[in-house]
N, C-alpha and C positions, 0 to 999 in steps of 0.2 A: 540410465547411464551407460557408457560405453561397457561391454559385458565385464573386461575385467574390475571394472571399476565396482561394478554392481557386487561381483563374487567377493571383493574385498569386506564387503559390510553383511556378507552373508546370506544365506539363501532366504530365511525368513523376511528381511527387509525388502530384497528383490523380488522374492514370489508374492509379497503382500500387493505390490504394484500392479504386476501382472494378471493375479488374479481378478483384480477390480477392473483391469483392462486398461493397457497403453493406449489411450485415446485421446483425442482433442476434448475438452469438455463441453464443447458444442453438440457432439454426437449423440444421439439418443440410444436408448436401451430396450427399445421396442415399446416402453412405457409411454407416460405422459411426458411433456416437454419439461426439461429440467428447470428446477426453480431459481437456479443462479448458476455461474460460470466461475471457474477459477483460474485465477492469475497467480504469478509468483512474483512477489516483492522482491527486489535485490538485495536486501538487508539480510535475508535469509541466506545469503550464501558471503556475508561480510568477512568472514575468517580467510577463508578461500581467495577473495579479492585481496585483501591485505597480505597474502602469503603466509597468515599464520596457521593454516591448516591445509594438508595437502589431499588431494593434488590442488595446485595453485591454479586462480581461475583470472583470465585476462577480461576486463570489461567488456570487448568485442566479442567475446565468447559466450556473454550471459544468455543471449536469445538463443544460439544453439542448446547452451545446457538447459534452458528451460524446456524445449522442443522434446529432450531426450527424457524428461519427465512425464511426457504427454500433455505439457501444458504451452496454450496457443496464446499467450498475452501476457506482458510483463510490466513491471512498475521500477523504474530506475530510481537509483538515489545520486545525486549530484557529484556527493564527495569521490565517487570512483571514476568520474571524468572531470574532475572540477576546472581544469584548464582547458578544456574542450569544447567550452559553450559557444564559442564563436568560430571554432576551427570548422569549416564547411566540408573539409576533405574528412575529417576525421566523423564527422556526423553523417556523412553520406555512406561511410564503410559501416557505421551502425546499423542504418536504415536499409542499407542492402542486405547484411546478414540476418536481421529480422524477416526480411520478406522471402530471402531464400530459405527461410525454416517455416514459414507459415505464421510466424508469431506477430501479434499486434503489439505495438508500445502505447500503453494507455497513459500513463503520467511519468512526470519526474519529480522526486522527493527533493525538494531543495534545503539546505542547512546552509549557516555560515555566511550567510549575506547581510547581516546587520538585524536591527530589532525593529519590525514593522509598525511596533507601538511605542518607539524611541520617545521619551517626553521631549527631548531636543529636537526640534522641527528639522533642523538642517539634516541632522542624522536620520531621522524618520523618513526624510524625503531621500536620502542617499540610499537606504535600505531599500526603498521600493525601487529606484533606478537600476541596483544591482540585481534585481530580479529580473529585468527586461530582458537580459540574455537567456535566461532560461525559459520565459514566455515563448521567445522566438524560436528557441532549439525545440522545445517541446512541439511548436506546430510544423516544425521542418520535418520531426521524426513520426509525425502522425498522431501524437498524444492529443487527449482531449482535456487535460488539466496539468498544472502544477501543484505540490503540495507545499505550503509553506507554514511557518510558525508565527505566532501573534502574541511574540515577547514584548514586554513593557514593563513599566514601574510606577509606583505610587499606589492611590487607593485603588480598591476593586471598581467604582465608578469611573475614576479616572483611566486606568488601565483599558476598559471597555471602550471608552470613547476614542482613546489614542489608538489602540488596536483596530477600531472601526475605521478611522481615519486613514491610516495606511493602507488597509486593506481595500478600502474604496478606491484610493488613486491606483495601487496597483490592478485591480479588477477593471476599472475603466481602460487603463491601457490594454490588458489582456484581451478584453472585448473585442478590439481591433484584430485581434489574430484568432478570434472565436475559440479562447481557450478560458478553462475555469481555473479559478484560484481558490484552493480547498485548503481548509484549517484542521491539522490534526489535534487529537487532545494529546499534547506531548510535553507536558509538564507545567508547573507555574499554575497559573488561573485558566490556562488552556484546559486543563484536565478536570476542571469544575464546570461541568454539562449545561448548568445554567447561565453562567457567565459567558462561555462560548454560544449559547443559542441568543442570548443578548446580543453580543456581538453581531451574529448573523443578522438579526433583526434591525440594528441600527445602520449596518452597510447597506442592505436594501437592495442590492443587485444580483439578478438572477444567474450569474455566473461565478457568485462567490457563496461557496458553501463548505460542507464538513466532509472529512475523511475520518469517520469513527474507528478507532482502533479498539479491539478487546481489551487489551491491556493499559498501562500510561494511566490509570486510576489510583487514588489513594485509597488506603486500605477502608477509610470510613466511609467512602463511596459506594453504593450499590451499583456494579458495575452494568448489570442488566438494564436498570434504570436508567442509566446515565446514556447508553449507547440508544435506549428507547428517545431521549430528548433531544439526541443529536440527529437521528434518522431523518427527521423532514428535510433537513437541510443536505443529506449526503448525496454525493456524487461517486463516492468510492467506498470501499469498506476494508478494512485490514485485519485479516484473522490472526492475531497474535497467538503463538503457543510458546510453551516453555518446557515441559515434559509430559509423558503418558504413563498410564497406568497398565497393568498386563492385559486388561480388556479394550486397550486403544483409547480410552478416553483422557483429555486434558485433565491433569490434576489440579489445575487454578481454576480453570474457566469451564462450565457448562457449557459444551459449543451446540447441543441440542436446544437447549434454553435459548442461548444466543442468538443462533440461528433463527431461531422461532420470532425473535424480537425485529431482525432484519427484514424477515419476509413480511410480517405484519405490518410493516410500514410501507409494504408495497414496492420494496427494492429486489429488483431481479438480475442486476448486473453483475461485474466481475466481484468476487472476493478474493483478496491478495493474501497467499500464503506469505506470512511473516514468522518463521522461526527465530528464536532469540534464546534457546535454552542451551546448557552446557553438557548437560548428562551423554545425550545423543549427538554425534558430529552432525553436520550441517545437512547430509544427504539424507540422513537416517531421520532427522527432524521434520524435513520434507516430505518424505515418503510419509510418516507418521500424520501428519497434518492432512495430508491430501487424503488418506484412508479413510480419516473422519469424516471430513468434508464429503466424500463420496458416499460414505454410510449415510448421511443426511439426506443427500440426493436421492437415493435408491429409495428411503422410507418416504419421502415426499412423493414420489413416482407411482409407489404401490399403496397408498393411503387410500 
């Protein structure tokens, strides 16, 4: 961040970032190639974007902010520019600013556009069509995907069938734009990895996949086995974080174990920082997550 912003969070936080190098995650350190790359999910800064935490942040400045963390790729959330999906002038400015700072636009996380697995066929079709504008926006911004929800109602099997129907329709449309449609474990049955994997099998299209999130699983589910189940369909990964101990480890998720699951699945793409905690402010949470991911990268390079 700008010097005065970093100083506000103390020498420890700022020094921790610079100690590991304020760099693009694609650049090497003299060892082997990096096993994965780091991106920044916009939700990590949702309090600043909503004006609930200082300094306030405008959506148009998100790419610039990511670059100040030394991160060269971003994942947008549609609610922070909800009325701009078809505003070509606004999207052009977003695209220009990302390019100005050498930041790639990876995907748009889409919420609030209806249930893709709605039991009412008319409502399900409307939900599918509501996502069309985000497919087009993603294409324009240079993204590879949109992230959607697989919300439905009814029995386990009925919801699986309905969600697959809506996702298949949307994915067929998105294929014309060469855009992927990704489902996150994001509540309801989508947080049941076997259910979601079954949905993927029912859709059966190469551009319909998953975005495994390290969080968003109920306590009774083994999150490591859950992510393992979803990784064969993954086109993106969300590194959810909540809090950190005095050694820099995430307190709810064993990141070393989780990233081993991700890498063992053959995934070497972007892993998006999605800080959702409250003890640390958003800048501090992003820095802590970044340091932990950097540590994992270094260990793989020196192994």
